Each structure stands twice: as structure tokens, then as C-alpha cells.
N, C-alpha and C positions, 0 to 999 in steps of 0.2 A: 582704234578703240583702246582705252586704258583698261588693264586688268585690275580688278579690285584686289586690295591687299588688306591684311589684318595682322594682329599679333599671332605668334605661333601657338600651336597646341602644347599640352604638357608633355615633357619628356618622360619616358618610362624610367623610374628609379629602380635599378636592378638589385642593388644591395647596399646596406650600411654595415660597416665592419668596425668592431671595437678595436682599440689600439692594443699594442703589445704590453702585457703585464710587466711592470718594473721599469718601463721606459717613460718618456714624456707622455703627458695626458693627451691622447689623440683619438680621433675617430676618422673613418674614411667613408665617403659616399661615392657610388659608381652609378652612372646613368647612361641612357642611350639617346639617339636622335629622336626628336619629336616626329610623329607620323605626319603632322601638318605643319608647314613652315610659314603659313600665312601668305604664300606667294612671293616671299622675299627670302633672301639668304639669312640664316641665323648668324648673328655677329658675336654672341657670347651667351653665358649662362649666369644667372644669379643663384647662388647657393646659400640657403638660410638654415642655420642650425638652431633648433628650438629645444630648450631644456624641458624635459618632461618631469614635472614635480611629482612627489609621492602620491598626491591625491588624483593624479592623472591629468591635471590641467597643464597648460603651457606656461612656461616661465620666460626667462631672459632669452632674447634672440641675438644671433651674431650672423651678419651677412658678408659675403665676399662675392666678387664678380670675377669670372675667368673668361678667357677667349674662346672662340668657337671651336678650336682644335682640342679642347679638353673634354674628357668624359669621366673624369674622377677628380676628387679633391680630398687631400688629407689635411685636417685642421687640428690645431691645438685648442683644447677646451678645458675649462675647469671640470673636475670629476663629476660624474652623474650620467643620467640617461638622456639621450637626445634623439629627436626625429629630424630628418633633413627634408627640406622642401627645395626643389630645383625648378627654376623657371627659365625657359629659353627666351632669348631677346633678339628681336630684329629691329629694323628701322622704324616700325610702328610702336614698339615698346615691348614690355615683358608679358608673356602669355601666362596661362594657368600653371599652377605648380603641380609637379609630380611629387608624391610623398613616399618616404622610405619607411621601412620598419624601424623600430627603436634600436639604437646602438648605445653601448656604454663607453664613455671616454675613460680610458685607463692607460 
């Protein structure tokens, strides 16, 4: 009997950190393992930085994919406020996104 599989659950986003003042414009996001893997091994994570505009709406998005061994990513971004979305990926596809609090790229 074949075990049903699906996309993984959302990984918990633990924190989003602002970059160091005076350095390159960066922000960092840290996440954990998803509670549910969909019955398959997680092969990577899709990390999406979403610019938060002054009126609270979402602006430009920037996405990167990292391997399964990663649980954090430091990204160079134009200055501003960002929210991160992190999606675990297995052989069935990308699951739901875990959301970070807002971080400032500085």
C-alpha cells in the first residue's frame, strides 16, 4: 500500500533581524522545521522578502531558494521594511508560508 503524500506544512519563522547600521543593506530571517513534512523529505526552502509599503500594503518581492540544511538566510535588500515568507519544499511542491514579523533592511 502506498502512503499518501502532500506538500509540507508551513515552517515556523522564528525571527527577522534588521541588518547592522552603517553596513550593507541587509536583513536576516531565521526559521525552524515544518511540523508536517507531507510524508516526504524536505528538499529546500523558498524564502520571499516582501517590501512593506508606508500604507501597510505589500510591494516588490524578492525570492531565493536554499537547500534543506539551511535554517536562516541573510539577504541584501534596498532600504525599507520587509516581511519574510518561508515555504518548505518537498517532491510534491512548496507548502504554505510561515510569516515573519517586519524587519528593516539597513
